[in-house]
C-alpha positions in Angstrom: -6.2 -12.0 -6.4 -3.3 -12.7 -4.1 0.5 -12.2 -4.6 0.9 -15.7 -6.2 -1.8 -14.9 -8.7 -0.2 -11.5 -9.5 3.2 -13.2 -10.1 1.6 -15.6 -12.5 -0.3 -12.9 -14.4 2.9 -10.7 -14.7 4.8 -13.8 -16.0 2.1 -14.5 -18.5 1.8 -10.9 -19.8 5.5 -10.1 -19.9 7.0 -13.5 -20.9 9.2 -13.5 -17.8 9.9 -16.7 -15.9 7.9 -17.2 -12.7 11.1 -16.7 -10.7 11.8 -13.3 -12.4 8.2 -12.3 -12.2 8.2 -13.1 -8.4 11.4 -11.0 -8.0 9.7 -8.0 -9.7 6.6 -8.2 -7.6 8.6 -8.6 -4.4 10.8 -5.7 -5.3 7.8 -3.4 -5.7 5.5 -4.6 -3.0 7.6 -6.2 -0.2 7.1 -4.8 3.3 10.4 -6.3 4.6 13.0 -3.7 5.6 15.1 -2.4 2.7 13.3 -4.5 0.1 10.0 -3.1 -1.2 10.2 0.1 -3.2 6.8 1.4 -2.2 7.2 0.7 1.5 10.7 2.2 1.6 9.5 5.4 0.0 6.5 5.7 2.3 8.7 5.0 5.3 11.0 7.8 4.2 8.0 10.1 4.1 7.8 10.4 0.3 4.8 9.6 -1.8 4.7 7.2 -4.8 2.6 8.6 -7.7 1.8 6.3 -10.6 0.2 8.4 -13.3 -3.3 7.1 -14.2 -3.2 4.5 -11.4 -3.0 6.4 -8.2 -0.9 7.7 -5.4 0.5 5.9 -2.3 1.2 8.3 0.6 1.4 8.5 4.4 -1.1 10.3 6.5 -1.1 11.3 10.1 -3.9 10.8 12.6 -3.9 13.2 15.6 -4.0 12.1 19.2 -7.6 11.8 20.3 -9.7 10.7 23.2 -11.6 7.4 23.2 -13.4 5.1 25.5 -12.6 1.6 26.7 -15.7 -0.3 25.5 -15.6 -2.8 28.5 -15.2 -0.2 31.3 -16.3 3.0 29.7 -13.1 4.6 31.0 -11.7 7.5 28.9 -8.4 6.7 27.2 -6.0 8.6 25.0 -5.4 7.1 21.6 -1.9 8.2 20.5 -1.1 9.9 17.2 -0.2 7.6 14.4 1.2 7.6 10.9 -0.5 5.2 8.4 -0.3 4.3 4.7 -3.1 5.6 2.4 -3.9 5.2 -1.3 -5.8 7.6 -3.6 -7.0 6.1 -6.9 -6.1 8.1 -10.0 -8.7 9.3 -12.5 -8.1 6.6 -15.1 -8.4 3.8 -12.5 -11.6 5.3 -11.1 -13.0 5.5 -14.7 -12.0 1.9 -15.4 -13.7 0.5 -12.3 -16.8 2.6 -12.7 -17.7 0.9 -16.0 
């Protein structure tokens, strides 16, 4: 399923127009600055917890040593912040069926 499919399913389930449904999906999931609710919360360092579905959060990866696969030279891989998702109990149960 892609974003267009999601917009169509939201419109069908809620009775919204495709235009309104697209606006809802974009408001929640957009990654453009100052648009998507989830991305904005994660960027601010907060987590988004949707009971029964899961939690969106940011995690930090420490600086570490690595190797250049072509030369074998040791390199330092910088620390990074990245988005993560942890599925909720109800979602795990639904998928496990």
